[in-house]
Every structure is written in structure tokens, then in C-alpha cells.
C-alpha positions as CSV (number, residue, x, y, z in Angstrom):
1,M,7.5,6.2,-13.7
2,P,9.8,6.4,-16.7
3,E,11.6,9.6,-17.4
4,V,9.4,12.1,-19.3
5,R,12.1,12.3,-21.9
6,K,11.3,8.6,-22.6
7,C,7.6,9.3,-22.9
8,L,8.2,12.1,-25.4
9,L,10.3,9.8,-27.7
10,C,6.9,8.5,-28.9
11,H,4.6,11.4,-27.9
12,N,6.5,13.9,-30.0
13,V,5.0,12.0,-32.9
14,I,2.0,10.0,-31.6
15,I,-1.0,12.0,-30.5
16,K,1.3,15.0,-30.0
17,D,-1.6,17.5,-30.3
18,F,-3.7,15.7,-27.7
19,Q,-4.1,18.3,-24.9
20,P,-2.7,16.1,-22.0
21,I,0.4,15.4,-24.1
22,R,0.8,19.1,-24.9
23,D,0.6,19.8,-21.2
24,L,3.2,17.1,-20.5
25,R,5.5,18.6,-23.0
26,A,5.0,22.1,-21.6
27,Y,6.0,20.9,-18.1
28,F,9.0,19.2,-19.5
29,D,10.1,22.2,-21.6
30,R,9.8,24.4,-18.5
31,S,11.7,21.8,-16.4
32,Q,8.8,21.8,-13.9
33,P,7.6,18.8,-12.0
34,I,4.6,17.0,-13.5
35,P,1.5,16.7,-11.3
36,W,1.0,13.0,-12.0
37,Q,-2.5,11.6,-11.4
38,R,-2.2,8.3,-9.5
39,I,-3.9,5.4,-11.2
40,Y,-2.8,2.5,-9.0
41,T,-2.8,2.5,-5.3
42,L,-2.0,0.0,-2.6
43,P,-3.0,-0.1,1.0
44,D,-0.5,1.3,3.5
45,Y,0.2,-2.1,4.9
46,A,1.4,-3.5,1.5
47,H,4.8,-2.5,-0.1
48,F,5.8,-2.9,-3.7
49,S,9.1,-2.4,-5.4
50,H,9.3,-2.0,-9.2
51,E,13.0,-2.5,-9.0
52,M,12.9,-6.2,-8.1
53,H,10.3,-6.9,-10.8
54,L,12.3,-5.1,-13.5
55,A,15.5,-6.9,-12.4
56,G,13.6,-10.1,-12.7
57,G,12.6,-9.4,-16.3
58,I,8.9,-8.9,-15.6
59,D,7.4,-6.9,-18.4
60,C,5.4,-3.8,-17.3
61,G,2.4,-5.1,-19.2
62,E,2.0,-8.0,-16.8
63,C,0.5,-5.6,-14.3
64,H,-0.2,-2.5,-16.3
65,G,-1.7,-4.0,-19.4
66,D,-0.9,-3.0,-23.0
67,V,0.2,0.6,-22.1
68,K,1.8,1.3,-25.5
69,N,-1.7,0.9,-27.1
70,M,-3.6,3.0,-24.5
71,D,-4.3,6.6,-25.3
72,R,-4.9,7.1,-21.6
73,I,-3.5,4.9,-18.8
74,V,-6.2,2.9,-17.0
75,Q,-6.0,0.3,-14.3
76,A,-5.9,-2.9,-16.4
77,M,-5.4,-5.4,-13.7
78,P,-6.7,-5.8,-10.2
79,M,-4.1,-4.7,-7.7
80,E,-5.2,-7.2,-5.1
81,M,-3.3,-9.7,-3.1
82,G,-4.6,-12.7,-5.1
83,F,-3.5,-11.2,-8.4
84,C,0.0,-10.8,-7.0
85,I,0.2,-14.2,-5.3
86,D,-1.0,-15.9,-8.5
87,C,1.7,-14.2,-10.5
88,H,4.4,-15.1,-7.9
89,R,3.3,-18.7,-8.0
90,K,3.3,-18.7,-11.8
91,N,6.8,-17.3,-11.9
92,D,8.3,-19.3,-8.9
93,A,8.7,-16.1,-6.9
94,P,8.4,-16.2,-3.1
95,V,5.0,-15.9,-1.5
96,L,6.1,-15.2,2.1
97,C,4.0,-12.7,3.8
98,T,7.0,-10.6,4.7
99,I,7.8,-10.0,1.0
100,C,5.1,-7.4,0.7
101,H,4.0,-6.8,4.3
102,Y,6.8,-5.2,6.4
């Protein structure tokens, strides 16, 4: 997740009066942790690192869809093994089982 401060760069202007955004800002202003609602889940036997993907220049939208144009985050892509393998092959990334299963 990006820092909430980054989210508020836009959301202090864009849909700032939308109740979930007001709630987000209130948590931020009180320096309280935000009770995020998980959208994407993976099975316990699969491991994923955003760090490697970001370092590789993979845009967030490749997996998360056009987030900047969503008023609510929804699961845009299937988080299934085939989706990941297809992406790895397309980007000449490794497809060894031990990349995600360890």
C-alpha cells in the first residue's frame, strides 16, 4: 500500500467529501492505523513480493487495473497462477515454481 499521505495528494481534491475518503483523512489526521479492507488475496502456499515487480518497472495497473480512474478499488484482474505465468512469459521473467512457492 502506498503511504496514506500519497493517497491524500489527490483525495484532498478529488471526491474529498465521499464518506470513505473523509474516514481515511480522519484516521490520518489522528495518526491512527487504517483498518484496510483486503481486495486481493493469495493462497497460503503462494508468495508475492511487490518489491521485485516495482524494481522491475512493472506498472501497478498491470495487475490492479486503472486504479487512478476507480472511485472504489475492485479486483480488476484474476489473481490466479495462469495470469501470473502469462505475465512472466510476456516479460521474460522466470517461471520456476520456487519463484512463488517456497
